[in-house]
N, C-alpha and C positions, 0 to 999 in steps of 0.2 A: 651730968654727963650722959646719963642714961637717956635723958630726954633728947639730948642732941643726937645720940646714936639712933634713937627711934625716928627722929625727924629725917636723918640722913637715910636711914633704911627705907622710910616711907617715900622719900624723894627718889631714891634709886628704884623702888618698885614702880613708882609712877612713870619714871623714864622707861623702865623695862616694858611696861604696859603700852606706852606710846609707841615705843619702837616695835613692839610685837604687833600693835594695831597697824602701824605703817607697813610693816613687812607682810602682814596677813593679807591685805588686799593684793599685794604684788604676788604673793604665793598663790592665791586663788586665781589670779589672772593667768599666772604661769600654768597652773593646773588646768584651768579652763582652756587655755590655748593648746596645751598638749592633748587634752581630751578632744578638742575640736579638730585638731589635726588628725588624730586617730580616727575620729568619726568620719572626717572627710575622706581619708584614705580608705576606710571601710566602705564608704558609699561609692568611691571611685571604682573599687574592685567589682561590685555588682553592675555598675554602669558599663564598665569595660566588658564584662561577661555578657551583658544584655546586647551590647553593640556587636560583639563577636557572634552571638547566636543569631541576631538579625541578619548579619552579613552571610552567615552560613545558610540560613533559610532562603535568602534572596538568591544565593548561588545555586541552591538546589532547585528553586522554582525556575530559574533560567535554564538549568539543565533539562528539567522536565519539559518546558516549553519548546526547547530546541529539539528534543527527542520526539515530541508530539508533531512538530512541523516536519521533521524528517520522515516520520511514519506516514503523514498525510501525503507528502511528495512521493514516497514509495508506492502508496496505494494508487495515486494518480498515474504515475509512470507505468505501473503494472496494468492498470485498466487500459491505458493508451496502447501499450504493447499488445494486449489481448485483442483490442479492436483492430489494430493493423494486421495482426496475424489472421484474424477471422476474415478481414477484407481481402487479403491476398493469399489465402490458404490454397487456392486452386491455381496459383500462378505457374508452378512447374508443370502441372498436368496440361493446362491450356497452352503453354509454350510447346509441349510435345504434340498437341493436337493441331497446331497451325499448319504444318505440312499436309495433314489430312484434309483440312479445309481447302488448301491450295489445289490438292489433287482432285477434289470434287469440282472445283471451278474449271480445271482443265478438262475433266471428263465431260462436263456439261457443255463446254465450248466446242468440242469436236463435232464434226458433221458426220451423220450416219446415213447409209443408203439402204440398209436392210429394212425389211417389213417389221421385224421384231424390235427394231431400235426405238421407236417411240415409246413402247411400253417399258423397255429397259431404262430409257432416259427418265421416264416418269418415276420409276422406282428409285433411281439415283437421286432425283430431285427431292423425293419424299425423305430419303435418308439424310440428305444434306440439310433440308429444312429442319428436321428434328434435331440434328446435331447443332445447327446454328441457334435454335431456340434454347437448347440446353446450355450452350456456352454464353449466350446473352443473359440467361438467368443468373449466371455467376458473375456478370459484370463486364464481359468482353464486348467491345464495340469496334466497328471498323473506323479507320481514319479516312475521312473524305479527302481526296487528292485531286482528281481531274478537274481543271478549271479553277482551282483554289490558288491563292498566293503561296509561294514556297515558304515553308516554316521549317527551319533546321532542327527544331525540337521534335517534330513528328515525321519529317520527310528525310529521305536519304537520296540526294541527287546522284544519279548514276550516269546520265547523259545530259549534255546541254545542246540545244538546238536553236537555230534562229528561225522564228516564225513572225512575219510582219503583221499578221492578223491578231496575234495575241500580245498582251502587254508584257514588258520585261519582268522576269521574276515569277511568272505564272507557271503552274504545273501543266504541261501539255498532255502527258500520258502517264498512267499508272502501270508500272511493270510488275509489281508485286504488292498485294494489299498489306497495309499496316494495321495494327490493332493496339487498342489500349485496354487496360484492365483497371476499372474504377478510377480512371483519370491518369493512371501511370502508363507510360508507353511500354508495351510489351515487345512490339517489333515495329520499327519505323517503316513507312511505305517507301518502296523503291520507285523513283519517279524520273521522268524526263522533264527538264526545266527549260523554259525559254530564256535566252540570253538577254 
């Protein structure tokens, strides 16, 4: 009986070993699978962090580029504003001087009968010439009107008259001179226009 018991024990042990061997690979697979999942989740965390960091860097770079573009636009606008201010810095002074130029024109247009008049007129002409040179240096130019086609951008029609010798829409006479400052109309010319 002891032999039988030993045989049974041995068979039981062999079955236990087989069962253990069968279960062992399954357990290792389960262990491996759990470890693999943990490893995958651990690698997902750094990948997610890397993606977040890359997105943050890209957002910061975009902010920087926008800020740089805004600064360049600001510099360009400031430079343009400075150029315009420089170009038209004398506009208010020249506007105030236009009546003075008109008065010089009227003074020189009057006829004098005195002996001293020619020298006085010569002096007035010299003053007018030096004033005209100074304002032309600032960019003031006369608007040509007489004999030119009427342009509503630079002419102000005060009188319309019918003249058969001139073409319709032509300026017949300039009543008051007009001026431009660096291409901008400072004062339109008052004119008589043919119908």
